[in-house]
C-alpha positions in Angstrom: 337.2 29.9 13.2 337.3 28.3 16.7 341.0 27.5 16.5 341.8 31.1 15.0 339.8 32.4 18.2 341.8 30.1 20.4 345.2 31.2 18.9 344.1 34.9 19.5 343.4 34.2 23.1 346.9 32.6 23.7 348.5 35.3 22.1 347.8 37.1 25.2 351.2 36.7 26.8 352.0 36.7 30.3 354.3 39.8 29.6 351.4 41.7 28.5 349.2 41.0 31.4 352.3 42.1 33.8 352.8 45.1 31.7 349.3 46.3 32.1 349.2 45.5 35.7 352.5 47.4 36.3 350.8 50.5 34.3 347.6 50.6 36.1 349.2 50.4 39.5 351.4 53.3 38.5 348.3 55.0 37.0 346.2 54.3 40.4 349.0 55.8 42.6 349.5 58.9 40.4 345.4 59.5 40.1 345.1 59.1 43.8 347.6 61.4 44.9 346.4 64.0 41.9 343.0 63.6 43.1 343.6 64.4 46.7 346.0 67.5 45.9 343.9 68.8 43.5 340.5 68.0 44.8 339.1 66.5 41.8 336.4 63.6 42.4 336.8 62.5 38.7 340.6 61.8 39.4 339.8 59.8 42.5 337.0 57.8 40.8 339.4 57.1 38.1 342.0 55.9 40.6 339.8 53.7 42.3 338.7 52.6 38.6 342.2 51.9 37.9 342.6 50.1 41.1 339.8 47.6 40.2 341.6 47.4 36.5 344.6 45.8 38.0 342.8 43.5 39.9 340.8 42.5 36.9 343.7 42.0 34.8 345.2 39.9 37.3 342.1 37.9 37.9 341.6 37.7 33.9 345.1 36.2 33.4 344.7 33.5 36.1 341.4 32.6 35.0 342.5 32.2 31.5 345.4 29.8 32.9 342.8 27.7 34.7 340.6 27.4 31.6 343.4 25.8 29.9 343.7 23.0 32.3 342.7 19.5 30.8 339.4 17.7 31.5 339.3 15.3 34.3 337.1 12.9 36.1 335.7 15.7 38.2 335.5 18.2 35.7 334.5 16.3 32.4 334.1 19.6 30.4 337.3 21.1 31.8 337.6 24.4 33.4 336.4 26.7 30.6 333.8 28.7 32.8 336.6 29.9 34.9 336.8 32.7 32.1 333.0 33.1 32.4 333.0 33.3 36.0 335.9 35.9 35.9 334.1 38.1 33.1 330.8 37.9 35.3 332.6 39.3 38.3 334.7 41.9 36.5 331.6 43.4 35.0 329.7 43.3 38.1 332.3 45.0 40.0 332.3 47.7 37.3 328.6 48.2 37.6 329.1 48.5 41.6 331.8 51.1 41.1 329.5 52.7 38.7 326.9 53.4 40.9 329.3 54.7 43.7 330.7 57.1 41.4 327.1 58.3 40.5 326.3 58.9 44.1 329.4 60.7 44.9 328.8 62.9 41.6 325.3 63.8 42.5 326.7 65.1 46.0 329.5 67.0 44.4 326.9 68.6 42.2 325.0 70.1 45.2 328.2 70.7 47.2 330.8 71.5 44.5 334.5 72.2 46.0 337.5 74.2 44.7 339.5 72.2 42.0 343.3 72.7 41.0 342.5 72.6 37.2 346.5 72.6 36.5 347.3 69.5 38.5 344.1 67.9 37.5 345.1 68.5 33.9 348.5 67.1 34.2 347.7 64.2 36.0 344.8 63.4 33.4 347.3 63.6 30.3 349.7 61.4 32.0 346.8 58.7 32.7 345.3 59.0 29.5 348.7 58.0 27.7 349.3 55.0 30.2 345.7 53.8 29.8 345.8 54.0 26.1 349.0 51.8 26.2 347.3 49.2 28.4 344.1 49.1 26.0 346.2 48.5 23.1 348.0 45.7 24.7 344.9 43.9 25.4 342.9 44.8 22.3 343.8 41.5 20.5 341.7 38.8 21.3 338.9 40.9 23.2 336.3 40.4 20.2 336.5 36.6 20.7 336.6 36.1 24.5 334.3 37.2 27.3 336.9 37.3 29.8 339.5 39.4 28.0 336.7 41.4 26.4 335.6 42.5 30.2 339.1 43.4 31.0 339.3 45.2 27.8 336.4 47.4 28.6 337.6 48.0 31.8 340.8 49.7 30.3 338.9 51.2 27.6 336.5 53.1 30.1 339.6 54.2 31.8 341.0 55.7 28.7 337.6 57.4 28.2 337.4 58.8 31.8 340.9 60.0 31.4 339.8 61.8 28.5 336.9 63.3 30.1 339.1 64.4 33.0 341.2 66.4 30.5 338.2 68.1 29.1 337.1 68.9 32.6 340.6 70.2 33.5 340.5 72.5 30.6 337.2 73.9 31.1 338.0 74.5 35.1 341.3 76.0 34.1 339.6 78.3 31.4 336.2 79.2 33.1 336.5 77.8 36.8 333.5 75.7 36.1 334.0 73.1 39.1 330.6 71.5 38.1 332.1 69.6 35.2 334.0 67.4 37.5 331.0 65.6 39.2 329.1 65.8 35.6 332.1 64.0 33.8 332.3 61.5 36.6 328.5 60.7 36.3 328.5 60.4 32.4 331.6 58.2 32.5 330.0 55.9 35.1 326.8 55.6 33.1 328.9 54.8 30.1 330.6 52.0 31.9 327.5 50.5 33.3 326.1 50.4 29.6 329.2 48.6 28.6 329.2 46.1 31.2 325.3 45.2 31.3 325.7 42.8 28.0 328.6 41.1 29.5 326.7 40.3 32.7 323.8 39.4 30.6 325.5 36.9 28.5 327.7 35.4 31.3 324.7 35.1 33.3 323.0 33.1 30.3 325.8 30.9 30.0 326.3 29.9 33.8 322.2 29.2 33.8 323.1 26.8 30.8 320.6 29.0 28.7 320.4 28.1 24.9 322.8 30.0 22.8 321.4 32.0 19.9 320.5 29.2 17.5 317.1 28.3 16.1 316.3 24.8 17.5 313.3 24.3 15.2 315.7 25.0 12.2 318.1 22.2 13.6 315.2 20.2 13.9 314.0 20.6 10.4 317.6 20.1 9.1 318.0 16.8 10.9 314.4 15.5 9.7 315.8 15.9 6.2 318.7 13.4 7.0 317.6 10.0 5.6 316.6 7.5 8.2 315.5 10.0 11.0 311.7 10.0 11.6 311.6 12.2 14.8 313.5 14.6 16.9 312.7 15.5 20.6 314.0 15.8 23.8 316.5 18.7 22.8 318.8 20.2 25.0 321.4 22.9 23.8 323.6 25.0 25.9 327.1 26.7 26.0 330.2 25.8 28.0 331.6 29.1 27.3 331.0 31.5 24.6 332.8 29.2 21.9 331.9 25.9 22.9 328.2 24.9 22.1 326.7 21.3 23.3 323.8 19.5 21.9 321.9 16.4 22.9 318.7 15.2 21.6 316.6 11.9 21.1 316.2 11.0 17.6 313.6 8.3 16.1 314.5 5.7 13.2 313.7 2.4 11.9 314.8 -0.4 13.9 318.4 -1.4 13.0 321.7 -2.6 14.0 323.8 -0.1 16.1 326.4 0.0 13.2 323.6 1.0 10.8 322.5 3.8 13.3 326.1 5.0 13.6 325.9 5.8 9.8 323.1 8.2 10.6 325.0 10.0 13.5 327.9 11.0 11.3 325.7 13.2 9.0 323.9 14.8 11.8 327.4 15.6 13.7 328.7 17.2 10.5 325.5 19.3 10.0 325.4 20.5 13.3 329.3 21.2 13.1 329.4 23.0 9.8 326.0 24.9 9.8 325.5 25.8 13.4 328.9 25.5 15.0 328.1 22.8 17.5 331.1 20.6 18.3 329.9 18.3 21.2 326.8 16.4 20.1 325.3 13.5 21.8 322.5 11.6 20.3 320.0 8.7 21.8 318.4 6.5 19.2 314.7 5.3 19.5 312.2 3.8 17.4 308.8 4.7 18.5 309.7 5.8 22.0 308.8 9.7 22.5 307.9 10.1 19.0 305.1 12.2 20.0 306.7 14.2 22.7 307.6 18.2 22.1 311.0 19.4 20.8 311.6 20.4 24.5 310.7 18.1 27.3 309.6 19.1 30.6 312.2 18.7 33.3 309.7 17.0 35.5 309.3 14.5 32.7 313.1 14.3 31.7 313.8 10.7 31.9 316.5 9.3 29.3 
């Protein structure tokens, strides 16, 4: 599973990132000029959004490159969190853009301006096609990587925004309903925020070393069923990135040789890997010490 995900991520070639960056740069220029000459806020907002996407794609690519660097003395877990930081910053920037668009949209509702529906519609159609191509280029791997998903959501939201602008252009052309422009802007901005929030929440949890969605008490119960283990406590579990889970714990066992204790370690590591997807396991063997402690130890008493 993890190897397949890793292959999906590596399949995101430099050429694809470069193509998407060029496309978004052209879209930004076209929409910016189109927004100015047509008077459309939704086109201008989409232009700024596309500019953010170009920066996002470049940042995501380099974050992915950095994350592939090997472990070293200063970074013993490697650089995997570079992608988590990139995903967080991309999503946070999306929310900031959304807030700006909502404020501008509300202002336009009270002070509507005349809009050139024909020009708005032509530019929106061109942008939609280009955005759709960019989205398809980055769709592979977006389900298994937060960094790529954050960039993919940038592009997907752009595609939806462009579709909204097309709808607005049609309504303005047919009915001269200029209020549809800021309304579409606000709706798209709310959608962008809703899509970005889960990524922000998940990346913050990883950066804060929060426990992933595994049941620690179920892990304790399974470990206690392994012959030779009489207690499990002092458990720490966190994620390096969305795919790599780290686990450490103190286990109580009968007094024995280290060579005998290793025979207990192996089935524990196999259990955690096969059932819970945990790849990095650190165990500390004890006989009676800490046997009555809770599963989680207060950090003030966290003495190994």
